[in-house]
C-alpha positions as CSV (number, residue, x, y, z in Angstrom):
1,M,96.3,52.8,72.3
2,K,95.3,55.8,70.2
3,L,94.3,59.1,71.7
4,K,90.8,58.7,70.3
5,E,90.4,55.3,72.0
6,K,91.7,56.7,75.3
7,I,89.2,59.5,75.2
8,K,86.4,57.1,74.4
9,N,87.3,54.8,77.2
10,F,87.5,57.7,79.6
11,W,84.0,58.9,78.5
12,N,82.6,55.4,79.0
13,E,84.1,55.2,82.5
14,F,82.7,58.7,83.2
15,K,79.2,57.7,82.2
16,K,79.4,54.6,84.2
17,H,80.4,56.4,87.4
18,W,78.7,59.7,86.7
19,L,76.8,59.7,90.0
20,W,79.8,59.6,92.2
21,V,81.6,62.2,90.1
22,N,78.7,64.6,90.6
23,I,78.6,63.9,94.3
24,G,82.3,65.0,94.4
25,A,81.4,68.0,92.4
26,Y,78.5,68.8,94.7
27,M,80.8,68.6,97.8
28,M,83.2,71.1,96.1
29,I,80.5,73.5,95.1
30,T,79.0,73.4,98.6
31,M,82.4,74.2,100.2
32,I,82.9,77.2,97.8
33,N,79.3,78.2,98.2
34,W,79.3,78.5,102.0
35,T,82.8,80.0,102.0
36,G,81.5,82.8,99.8
37,F,78.6,83.2,102.2
38,F,80.8,83.6,105.3
39,L,83.1,86.0,103.4
40,G,80.0,88.1,102.7
41,S,80.0,87.8,98.9
42,I,77.0,85.5,98.6
43,K,73.6,86.0,100.2
44,F,72.1,83.4,102.5
45,E,69.1,82.7,100.3
46,I,71.3,82.0,97.2
47,A,73.7,79.8,99.2
48,L,70.8,77.8,100.6
49,L,69.1,77.5,97.2
50,I,72.2,76.2,95.5
51,T,72.9,73.7,98.3
52,L,69.4,72.2,98.0
53,I,68.7,72.3,94.3
54,Y,71.9,70.6,93.0
55,P,71.5,67.2,94.9
56,L,67.8,67.1,94.0
57,I,68.7,67.3,90.3
58,I,71.4,64.6,90.7
59,L,69.1,62.2,92.6
60,T,66.4,62.6,90.0
61,I,68.7,61.7,87.2
62,F,70.1,58.8,89.3
63,Y,66.7,57.2,89.7
64,I,65.9,57.7,86.0
65,R,69.1,56.0,85.0
66,K,68.9,53.3,87.7
67,S,72.6,53.0,88.2
68,K,74.0,49.6,89.4
69,F,75.6,49.1,92.8
70,E,79.3,49.8,92.9
71,T,81.9,49.0,95.5
72,T,82.7,51.6,98.2
73,I,86.3,52.1,97.0
74,Y,85.2,53.0,93.5
75,K,82.6,55.4,95.0
76,I,85.3,57.2,97.0
77,V,87.7,57.4,94.1
78,W,85.1,58.8,91.7
79,I,83.9,61.3,94.3
80,V,87.4,62.6,94.8
81,C,88.0,62.7,91.0
82,G,84.7,64.5,90.4
83,G,85.5,67.1,93.1
84,I,89.0,67.9,91.8
85,A,88.4,67.4,88.0
86,L,84.9,68.9,87.7
87,G,83.7,70.6,90.9
88,F,86.5,73.0,91.5
89,P,87.2,74.3,88.0
90,I,83.6,74.4,86.7
91,W,81.9,75.9,89.7
92,G,84.9,78.1,90.6
93,I,84.7,79.7,87.1
94,I,80.9,80.0,87.3
95,F,81.1,81.7,90.7
96,F,83.8,84.1,89.6
97,V,81.9,85.1,86.5
98,L,78.4,85.3,87.9
99,I,79.1,86.5,91.5
100,G,82.7,87.8,91.9
101,A,82.8,89.5,88.5
102,P,85.2,92.5,88.8
103,W,83.3,94.4,86.1
104,A,80.0,94.2,87.9
105,P,78.6,97.3,89.6
106,L,79.0,97.7,93.4
107,Y,76.0,97.6,95.7
108,E,75.4,98.4,99.3
109,A,76.0,95.4,101.5
110,H,73.9,94.7,104.6
111,N,75.6,92.5,107.2
112,I,74.0,89.4,108.5
113,L,74.6,88.6,112.2
114,R,77.2,85.8,112.2
115,G,80.0,86.6,114.6
116,S,82.9,88.9,113.8
117,I,82.4,88.5,110.1
118,S,79.3,90.8,110.5
119,I,81.7,93.6,111.3
120,L,84.5,93.1,108.7
121,I,85.6,90.6,106.1
122,L,88.6,89.2,107.9
123,V,89.6,85.7,108.9
124,P,88.6,85.4,112.6
125,A,91.9,83.6,113.4
126,Y,93.8,87.0,113.1
127,G,91.8,88.3,116.1
128,V,92.4,85.4,118.4
129,A,93.5,86.5,122.0
130,A,93.1,90.2,121.1
131,H,96.1,90.2,118.9
132,L,94.8,93.1,116.9
133,I,94.3,95.6,119.7
134,G,96.1,98.8,118.9
135,N,96.7,97.7,115.3
136,L,95.3,98.5,111.9
137,V,94.6,95.9,109.3
138,G,94.2,96.6,105.6
139,R,95.2,95.7,102.1
140,P,98.7,96.7,100.9
141,D,99.1,100.4,100.1
142,T,95.7,101.3,101.6
143,L,96.8,102.2,105.1
144,P,98.2,105.5,106.2
145,E,102.0,105.8,106.5
146,I,103.6,104.4,109.7
147,L,105.1,107.4,111.6
148,H,108.0,107.0,114.0
149,E,108.5,110.7,114.2
150,I,105.9,113.5,113.5
151,E,105.9,117.2,113.1
152,F,103.0,118.9,114.9
153,K,101.3,122.3,114.7
154,V,100.6,122.6,118.4
155,N,97.7,124.5,119.8
156,L,98.0,124.9,123.6
157,L,95.1,125.7,125.9
158,D,95.1,128.6,128.3
159,R,94.5,126.3,131.3
160,V,95.3,122.7,132.2
161,I,92.2,120.4,131.8
162,G,91.6,117.9,134.6
163,S,93.6,119.6,137.4
164,E,92.0,120.7,140.6
165,Q,94.0,123.9,140.5
166,M,93.8,126.6,137.8
167,L,97.2,126.0,136.2
168,R,98.5,127.9,133.2
169,V,99.8,125.9,130.3
170,H,103.5,126.6,129.5
171,S,105.2,126.0,126.2
172,L,106.6,122.6,125.4
173,K,110.2,121.9,126.3
174,H,113.0,120.0,124.6
175,N,113.1,116.3,125.6
176,E,109.7,116.6,127.4
177,K,107.7,113.4,127.7
178,L,104.1,113.7,126.4
179,L,101.1,111.5,126.0
180,L,99.3,111.7,122.6
181,V,95.8,110.3,122.1
182,V,94.9,109.5,118.5
183,G,91.3,108.6,118.3
184,T,91.0,105.7,120.8
185,E,94.7,104.8,120.7
186,K,97.5,106.2,123.0
187,T,101.2,106.6,122.2
188,G,104.1,108.2,124.0
189,G,106.1,111.1,122.5
190,T,109.3,112.9,123.2
191,V,109.9,116.4,122.0
192,T,113.1,116.3,119.9
193,K,113.0,119.7,118.2
194,I,111.1,122.9,118.7
195,L,110.6,125.0,115.5
196,K,109.0,128.4,114.9
197,D,105.5,127.2,114.2
198,S,105.7,123.5,115.0
199,V,107.5,120.8,117.1
200,I,108.9,117.5,116.1
201,I,108.0,114.6,118.4
202,K,109.5,111.0,118.4
203,L,106.7,108.4,118.9
204,N,106.9,105.2,120.9
205,P,105.1,103.1,119.7
206,P,104.8,104.3,116.1
207,I,101.3,105.0,114.7
208,C,99.7,105.4,111.3
209,P,97.1,108.2,111.6
210,A,95.1,109.8,108.8
211,E,96.5,113.1,107.5
212,D,93.6,115.2,108.9
213,F,93.6,113.6,112.4
214,I,93.7,115.7,115.5
215,F,95.9,114.6,118.4
216,A,95.1,115.3,122.0
217,I,98.3,116.3,123.9
218,S,98.8,115.7,127.6
219,R,101.8,116.3,129.9
220,I,102.6,115.0,133.4
221,I,101.3,117.4,136.1
222,N,101.2,116.3,139.7
223,R,102.2,112.8,138.8
224,R,99.3,112.4,136.3
225,Y,98.8,113.2,132.6
226,R,96.7,116.3,132.1
227,L,95.3,117.6,128.8
228,I,97.1,120.8,127.7
229,G,96.2,121.1,124.0
230,Y,95.9,119.5,120.7
231,G,98.0,119.2,117.6
232,E,97.6,118.6,113.8
233,I,100.1,117.1,111.4
234,A,102.1,119.9,109.8
235,D,101.9,120.3,106.1
236,N,105.4,120.0,104.8
237,N,104.3,121.1,101.3
């Protein structure tokens, strides 16, 4: 059989089963459509409009053509073929060009209340059972550097904060155990080296703070950690 005849036969089969091919395409576009909505790239009104308009068009054409009854197996086969062969490539390209175009200007997004996706675009499965507590999530090369050891410019207070007694703050000592508070996260630190204008502290667990972040420093006084000062990451340049 020549290629021309094969193409002609395929086209005849396509026209014969066009309804079920389009149903498969509709199922695929609906999946892509609402996935884009839950990822925050498609507005609710657009997603709903596409979901409702497409089947109305197909049903209208169906009644005009008055297609004949077909067996269930053929319906399923052509639905699957339509979704894979037409729905995914065609509507995937259309959505990428019209909605996800990388050259399009950026606009301010307003979150719609729909669970954790209202806060950030992240697959909710990553946050199951509080697995993300104390961790940062981001794209590669966008997060601050992970620090296992840090050099501080230390600014000690005159008096200990949180103690019932008026205690004077003494200088840091070698191998002293400290508690560092970075924003809302806590990490332990051990003084490994004391320099002229700064100290080097080994962190456990490691952290990845921003360069301009300020650390609250506490030491054990009367069996409790008390605030004694704050520190900034030393500029090694």
